[in-house]
PyMOL commands that place a pseudoatom at each C-alpha (Angstrom):
pseudoatom trace, name=CA, resn=UNK, resi=1, chain=A, elem=C, hetatm=0, pos=[0.000, 0.000, 0.000]
pseudoatom trace, name=CA, resn=UNK, resi=2, chain=A, elem=C, hetatm=0, pos=[2.826, 2.427, 0.818]
pseudoatom trace, name=CA, resn=UNK, resi=3, chain=A, elem=C, hetatm=0, pos=[4.328, 1.724, -2.587]
pseudoatom trace, name=CA, resn=UNK, resi=4, chain=A, elem=C, hetatm=0, pos=[1.138, 2.678, -4.461]
pseudoatom trace, name=CA, resn=UNK, resi=5, chain=A, elem=C, hetatm=0, pos=[0.663, 5.853, -2.407]
pseudoatom trace, name=CA, resn=UNK, resi=6, chain=A, elem=C, hetatm=0, pos=[4.244, 6.969, -3.053]
pseudoatom trace, name=CA, resn=UNK, resi=7, chain=A, elem=C, hetatm=0, pos=[3.917, 6.308, -6.789]
pseudoatom trace, name=CA, resn=UNK, resi=8, chain=A, elem=C, hetatm=0, pos=[0.710, 8.341, -6.974]
pseudoatom trace, name=CA, resn=UNK, resi=9, chain=A, elem=C, hetatm=0, pos=[2.195, 11.211, -4.934]
pseudoatom trace, name=CA, resn=UNK, resi=10, chain=A, elem=C, hetatm=0, pos=[5.265, 11.361, -7.195]
pseudoatom trace, name=CA, resn=UNK, resi=11, chain=A, elem=C, hetatm=0, pos=[3.113, 11.324, -10.316]
pseudoatom trace, name=CA, resn=UNK, resi=12, chain=A, elem=C, hetatm=0, pos=[0.987, 14.218, -9.039]
pseudoatom trace, name=CA, resn=UNK, resi=13, chain=A, elem=C, hetatm=0, pos=[4.015, 16.223, -7.900]
pseudoatom trace, name=CA, resn=UNK, resi=14, chain=A, elem=C, hetatm=0, pos=[5.773, 15.663, -11.231]
pseudoatom trace, name=CA, resn=UNK, resi=15, chain=A, elem=C, hetatm=0, pos=[2.719, 16.932, -13.144]
pseudoatom trace, name=CA, resn=UNK, resi=16, chain=A, elem=C, hetatm=0, pos=[2.507, 19.999, -10.899]
pseudoatom trace, name=CA, resn=UNK, resi=17, chain=A, elem=C, hetatm=0, pos=[6.257, 20.606, -11.060]
pseudoatom trace, name=CA, resn=UNK, resi=18, chain=A, elem=C, hetatm=0, pos=[6.597, 20.449, -7.281]
pseudoatom trace, name=CA, resn=UNK, resi=19, chain=A, elem=C, hetatm=0, pos=[8.583, 17.221, -6.893]
pseudoatom trace, name=CA, resn=UNK, resi=20, chain=A, elem=C, hetatm=0, pos=[11.529, 17.648, -4.525]
pseudoatom trace, name=CA, resn=UNK, resi=21, chain=A, elem=C, hetatm=0, pos=[13.640, 14.641, -5.481]
pseudoatom trace, name=CA, resn=UNK, resi=22, chain=A, elem=C, hetatm=0, pos=[16.050, 14.953, -2.546]
pseudoatom trace, name=CA, resn=UNK, resi=23, chain=A, elem=C, hetatm=0, pos=[13.265, 15.090, 0.029]
pseudoatom trace, name=CA, resn=UNK, resi=24, chain=A, elem=C, hetatm=0, pos=[11.447, 12.177, -1.608]
pseudoatom trace, name=CA, resn=UNK, resi=25, chain=A, elem=C, hetatm=0, pos=[14.632, 10.068, -1.729]
pseudoatom trace, name=CA, resn=UNK, resi=26, chain=A, elem=C, hetatm=0, pos=[15.126, 10.712, 1.998]
pseudoatom trace, name=CA, resn=UNK, resi=27, chain=A, elem=C, hetatm=0, pos=[11.577, 9.486, 2.636]
pseudoatom trace, name=CA, resn=UNK, resi=28, chain=A, elem=C, hetatm=0, pos=[12.149, 6.442, 0.444]
pseudoatom trace, name=CA, resn=UNK, resi=29, chain=A, elem=C, hetatm=0, pos=[15.300, 5.616, 2.417]
pseudoatom trace, name=CA, resn=UNK, resi=30, chain=A, elem=C, hetatm=0, pos=[13.292, 5.646, 5.647]
pseudoatom trace, name=CA, resn=UNK, resi=31, chain=A, elem=C, hetatm=0, pos=[10.524, 3.499, 4.140]
pseudoatom trace, name=CA, resn=UNK, resi=32, chain=A, elem=C, hetatm=0, pos=[13.104, 1.006, 2.859]
pseudoatom trace, name=CA, resn=UNK, resi=33, chain=A, elem=C, hetatm=0, pos=[14.992, 0.809, 6.154]
pseudoatom trace, name=CA, resn=UNK, resi=34, chain=A, elem=C, hetatm=0, pos=[11.760, 0.251, 8.077]
pseudoatom trace, name=CA, resn=UNK, resi=35, chain=A, elem=C, hetatm=0, pos=[10.493, -2.461, 5.748]
pseudoatom trace, name=CA, resn=UNK, resi=36, chain=A, elem=C, hetatm=0, pos=[7.587, -0.444, 4.354]
pseudoatom trace, name=CA, resn=UNK, resi=37, chain=A, elem=C, hetatm=0, pos=[8.828, -0.954, 0.765]
pseudoatom trace, name=CA, resn=UNK, resi=38, chain=A, elem=C, hetatm=0, pos=[11.066, -3.598, -0.782]
pseudoatom trace, name=CA, resn=UNK, resi=39, chain=A, elem=C, hetatm=0, pos=[14.373, -2.942, -2.504]
pseudoatom trace, name=CA, resn=UNK, resi=40, chain=A, elem=C, hetatm=0, pos=[12.720, -3.658, -5.857]
pseudoatom trace, name=CA, resn=UNK, resi=41, chain=A, elem=C, hetatm=0, pos=[9.980, -1.106, -5.137]
pseudoatom trace, name=CA, resn=UNK, resi=42, chain=A, elem=C, hetatm=0, pos=[12.600, 1.408, -4.002]
pseudoatom trace, name=CA, resn=UNK, resi=43, chain=A, elem=C, hetatm=0, pos=[14.503, 1.002, -7.270]
pseudoatom trace, name=CA, resn=UNK, resi=44, chain=A, elem=C, hetatm=0, pos=[11.325, 1.289, -9.346]
pseudoatom trace, name=CA, resn=UNK, resi=45, chain=A, elem=C, hetatm=0, pos=[10.282, 4.514, -7.617]
pseudoatom trace, name=CA, resn=UNK, resi=46, chain=A, elem=C, hetatm=0, pos=[13.788, 5.989, -7.876]
pseudoatom trace, name=CA, resn=UNK, resi=47, chain=A, elem=C, hetatm=0, pos=[13.784, 5.251, -11.607]
pseudoatom trace, name=CA, resn=UNK, resi=48, chain=A, elem=C, hetatm=0, pos=[10.285, 6.740, -11.940]
pseudoatom trace, name=CA, resn=UNK, resi=49, chain=A, elem=C, hetatm=0, pos=[11.445, 9.991, -10.316]
pseudoatom trace, name=CA, resn=UNK, resi=50, chain=A, elem=C, hetatm=0, pos=[14.358, 10.358, -12.727]
pseudoatom trace, name=CA, resn=UNK, resi=51, chain=A, elem=C, hetatm=0, pos=[12.218, 9.845, -15.852]
pseudoatom trace, name=CA, resn=UNK, resi=52, chain=A, elem=C, hetatm=0, pos=[11.087, 12.976, -17.605]
pseudoatom trace, name=CA, resn=UNK, resi=53, chain=A, elem=C, hetatm=0, pos=[13.523, 15.358, -15.930]
for i in range(1, 53): cmd.bond("trace and resi %d" % i, "trace and resi %d" % (i + 1))
show_as sticks, trace
zoom trace
């Protein structure tokens, strides 16, 4: 569930032009370290954030 919420939030922020990649990566690190997302999900979201720079 966390994974889907993060993906949606990134998509919305990218469309609005308000995505702060550094802040989001910090959040992703915390989610990964606390087991809220898997390493595969982390990598997918990180890739998603870098697309369409």
